[in-house]
Phi, psi and omega in degrees: 000320177299318179302315181292315182296312179297319179301315180295308187289321177294319178298319178298311181300313181294321180296320177297317179299317180291326189265349187298328176296318177293323180297312179300313181300316180297318180292318179296320181296333182269357182266154176281111184260016183290331184272333183209153178269123182261123180274091185297317183299319179294319179296318179298315179296324179296321179298318179297319178295319179297314180300315181296315181294315181291327176297321177299312180293327177296315178298318183294312186284327183291327175297315178295318181295318181293324175295321178297319179300317184283311190276327183259322184257356181054041183247193184255140180300329187294347172300330177296323178289323176301317177298317179298316178296322178295320176299323179294325175296315179297317179298320179294315179297323182291320185290337180256010183264018179287137175284116183303332181280344178226069182299141181211160178263000183301318180296327180294314178299315180297316181293326177297321176296313184293310182294321179298313180295315182297317180298316178293321181297319180299315184273356172276331185254331188296323178302321178293323179295316178295319179296319178296324185280322188244354180088155182289336181297321182259007188300309186298322180291312182294315180296320178299318179294315183299322184282356176278347182299332183293341179300325180279316184290321178299318179298319180292311183296318180290328176295319177296318179297316180299317178295319179298313180295316181296324182297324185252009175266122183291148176303133181092346178267144180268341180227158178284139188246004191248031171062233188298334178297334183294335183223003185300314180299323180300315184280344168293318177296316179297319179299315180293325179293318177295324177296319176299319176302319179298319180297316180296321178296316178297325176298315178298315179301314182295314181292323178294319179298316180296319179296317180295320181295320178296318181291000000 
């Protein structure tokens, strides 16, 4: 279950990082640029910077939050991962909620903050969860195996994105010109995948709680 959850959430985070440039380009192409010149390259670079910065704060805060859950609330660390997966659902819903008649980059900036923070939060807390479950002796082996899951999910998500872009790119055009339609289907898939991750996390929480209660 850890392998599947990490694979899903890591795949989502990496896919957003890879695709944010296409998202910005698609949104800019659908906007009326007659009034102002939009520096697409700068906006794309800004998204990467936002994701990196928010990922840093996510890693920092999720470690503290997971310790607070265990030491103060006598709860399970994996609730921190549930929060990260929930943020990914919110980020997916936000990125596809653009009004096609009024394209804007505001949603892209917000989603970069959400996805960056969620991605960092997952990887700030999950190593401790794996260590608690399997012990420090086996940590490097188990963690190494768990983090290979994203190889499959990234391939799936990027394949969906490529199909999505190709579907709405007109013949003779090098880029997609219709805004949210260029990536909307992809983030519907990502949203459902993050929801599946939440269900699996709740299953782990429930079974762990029952086991602890019996003991």
